ChimeraX commands (.cxc) that place a marker at each C-alpha (Angstrom):
marker #1 position 10.80,55.96,-20.41 radius 0.5
marker #1 position 13.58,56.51,-17.90 radius 0.5
marker #1 position 15.16,53.52,-16.19 radius 0.5
marker #1 position 13.86,53.11,-12.64 radius 0.5
marker #1 position 15.74,51.17,-9.98 radius 0.5
marker #1 position 14.25,50.31,-6.60 radius 0.5
marker #1 position 16.54,49.33,-3.73 radius 0.5
marker #1 position 14.67,47.39,-1.06 radius 0.5
marker #1 position 15.09,44.87,1.74 radius 0.5
marker #1 position 13.09,42.04,3.25 radius 0.5
marker #1 position 10.28,42.79,5.73 radius 0.5
marker #1 position 10.19,46.48,4.82 radius 0.5
marker #1 position 6.66,47.89,4.75 radius 0.5
marker #1 position 7.65,51.08,2.92 radius 0.5
marker #1 position 9.44,48.94,0.31 radius 0.5
marker #1 position 6.31,46.83,-0.20 radius 0.5
marker #1 position 4.13,49.94,-0.50 radius 0.5
marker #1 position 6.50,51.48,-3.04 radius 0.5
marker #1 position 6.60,48.28,-5.13 radius 0.5
marker #1 position 2.81,48.02,-5.00 radius 0.5
marker #1 position 2.39,51.64,-6.11 radius 0.5
marker #1 position 4.75,51.21,-9.06 radius 0.5
marker #1 position 3.16,47.91,-10.08 radius 0.5
marker #1 position -0.41,49.23,-9.83 radius 0.5
marker #1 position 0.56,52.19,-12.03 radius 0.5
marker #1 position 2.22,49.93,-14.62 radius 0.5
marker #1 position 5.66,51.41,-14.02 radius 0.5
marker #1 position 8.49,49.08,-15.06 radius 0.5
marker #1 position 11.34,48.98,-12.57 radius 0.5
marker #1 position 14.39,46.93,-11.66 radius 0.5
marker #1 position 14.66,45.84,-8.04 radius 0.5
marker #1 position 17.79,45.23,-5.99 radius 0.5
marker #1 position 17.14,43.64,-2.60 radius 0.5
marker #1 position 20.03,44.51,-0.25 radius 0.5
marker #1 position 19.43,41.36,1.80 radius 0.5
marker #1 position 20.06,39.24,-1.28 radius 0.5
marker #1 position 22.52,41.62,-2.97 radius 0.5
marker #1 position 24.54,43.17,-0.11 radius 0.5
marker #1 position 26.98,44.78,-2.54 radius 0.5
marker #1 position 24.41,47.58,-2.98 radius 0.5
marker #1 position 24.57,48.59,0.71 radius 0.5
marker #1 position 27.88,50.41,0.24 radius 0.5
marker #1 position 26.66,51.97,-3.00 radius 0.5
marker #1 position 23.64,53.45,-1.22 radius 0.5
marker #1 position 25.72,54.62,1.77 radius 0.5
marker #1 position 28.18,56.32,-0.59 radius 0.5
marker #1 position 25.25,58.25,-2.04 radius 0.5
marker #1 position 24.13,59.33,1.45 radius 0.5
marker #1 position 21.19,56.96,1.95 radius 0.5
marker #1 position 20.77,55.26,5.31 radius 0.5
marker #1 position 17.38,53.63,4.76 radius 0.5
marker #1 position 15.41,51.89,2.04 radius 0.5
marker #1 position 13.44,51.98,-0.13 radius 0.5
marker #1 position 15.51,54.12,-2.44 radius 0.5
marker #1 position 14.02,54.96,-5.82 radius 0.5
marker #1 position 16.55,55.97,-8.46 radius 0.5
marker #1 position 15.25,57.37,-11.74 radius 0.5
marker #1 position 17.65,58.22,-14.57 radius 0.5
marker #1 position 18.06,61.96,-14.84 radius 0.5
marker #1 position 16.34,62.76,-11.55 radius 0.5
marker #1 position 17.32,63.06,-7.90 radius 0.5
marker #1 position 17.00,59.70,-6.13 radius 0.5
marker #1 position 14.79,59.64,-3.05 radius 0.5
marker #1 position 14.20,57.40,-0.09 radius 0.5
marker #1 position 11.06,56.24,1.69 radius 0.5
marker #1 position 7.49,55.73,0.51 radius 0.5
marker #1 position 6.79,59.02,-1.26 radius 0.5
marker #1 position 3.48,58.97,-3.15 radius 0.5
marker #1 position 4.09,62.55,-4.30 radius 0.5
marker #1 position 7.37,61.57,-5.95 radius 0.5
marker #1 position 6.00,58.26,-7.24 radius 0.5
marker #1 position 3.11,60.07,-8.88 radius 0.5
marker #1 position 5.54,62.16,-10.97 radius 0.5
marker #1 position 7.22,58.92,-12.12 radius 0.5
marker #1 position 3.92,57.22,-12.94 radius 0.5
marker #1 position 2.85,60.31,-14.83 radius 0.5
marker link #1:1,2 radius 0.2
marker link #1:2,3 radius 0.2
marker link #1:3,4 radius 0.2
marker link #1:4,5 radius 0.2
marker link #1:5,6 radius 0.2
marker link #1:6,7 radius 0.2
marker link #1:7,8 radius 0.2
marker link #1:8,9 radius 0.2
marker link #1:9,10 radius 0.2
marker link #1:10,11 radius 0.2
marker link #1:11,12 radius 0.2
marker link #1:12,13 radius 0.2
marker link #1:13,14 radius 0.2
marker link #1:14,15 radius 0.2
marker link #1:15,16 radius 0.2
marker link #1:16,17 radius 0.2
marker link #1:17,18 radius 0.2
marker link #1:18,19 radius 0.2
marker link #1:19,20 radius 0.2
marker link #1:20,21 radius 0.2
marker link #1:21,22 radius 0.2
marker link #1:22,23 radius 0.2
marker link #1:23,24 radius 0.2
marker link #1:24,25 radius 0.2
marker link #1:25,26 radius 0.2
marker link #1:26,27 radius 0.2
marker link #1:27,28 radius 0.2
marker link #1:28,29 radius 0.2
marker link #1:29,30 radius 0.2
marker link #1:30,31 radius 0.2
marker link #1:31,32 radius 0.2
marker link #1:32,33 radius 0.2
marker link #1:33,34 radius 0.2
marker link #1:34,35 radius 0.2
marker link #1:35,36 radius 0.2
marker link #1:36,37 radius 0.2
marker link #1:37,38 radius 0.2
marker link #1:38,39 radius 0.2
marker link #1:39,40 radius 0.2
marker link #1:40,41 radius 0.2
marker link #1:41,42 radius 0.2
marker link #1:42,43 radius 0.2
marker link #1:43,44 radius 0.2
marker link #1:44,45 radius 0.2
marker link #1:45,46 radius 0.2
marker link #1:46,47 radius 0.2
marker link #1:47,48 radius 0.2
marker link #1:48,49 radius 0.2
marker link #1:49,50 radius 0.2
marker link #1:50,51 radius 0.2
marker link #1:51,52 radius 0.2
marker link #1:52,53 radius 0.2
marker link #1:53,54 radius 0.2
marker link #1:54,55 radius 0.2
marker link #1:55,56 radius 0.2
marker link #1:56,57 radius 0.2
marker link #1:57,58 radius 0.2
marker link #1:58,59 radius 0.2
marker link #1:59,60 radius 0.2
marker link #1:60,61 radius 0.2
marker link #1:61,62 radius 0.2
marker link #1:62,63 radius 0.2
marker link #1:63,64 radius 0.2
marker link #1:64,65 radius 0.2
marker link #1:65,66 radius 0.2
marker link #1:66,67 radius 0.2
marker link #1:67,68 radius 0.2
marker link #1:68,69 radius 0.2
marker link #1:69,70 radius 0.2
marker link #1:70,71 radius 0.2
marker link #1:71,72 radius 0.2
marker link #1:72,73 radius 0.2
marker link #1:73,74 radius 0.2
marker link #1:74,75 radius 0.2
marker link #1:75,76 radius 0.2
view
């Protein structure tokens, strides 16, 4: 299975919904919280993202926001 990385922040409803979706569908992911790990803010900005959550899947285009359509393709 591809490596999945979720970039999130505190008090973010879309982040919570994305985490819940992945967890409920038994999708393993690594989480980086930009409040606790601010070094990822510049990384995300360099890639053109201005908001979280950002879901990054190896070999696929990363996307931002709570996107059930995209999450469903990951959960398979």
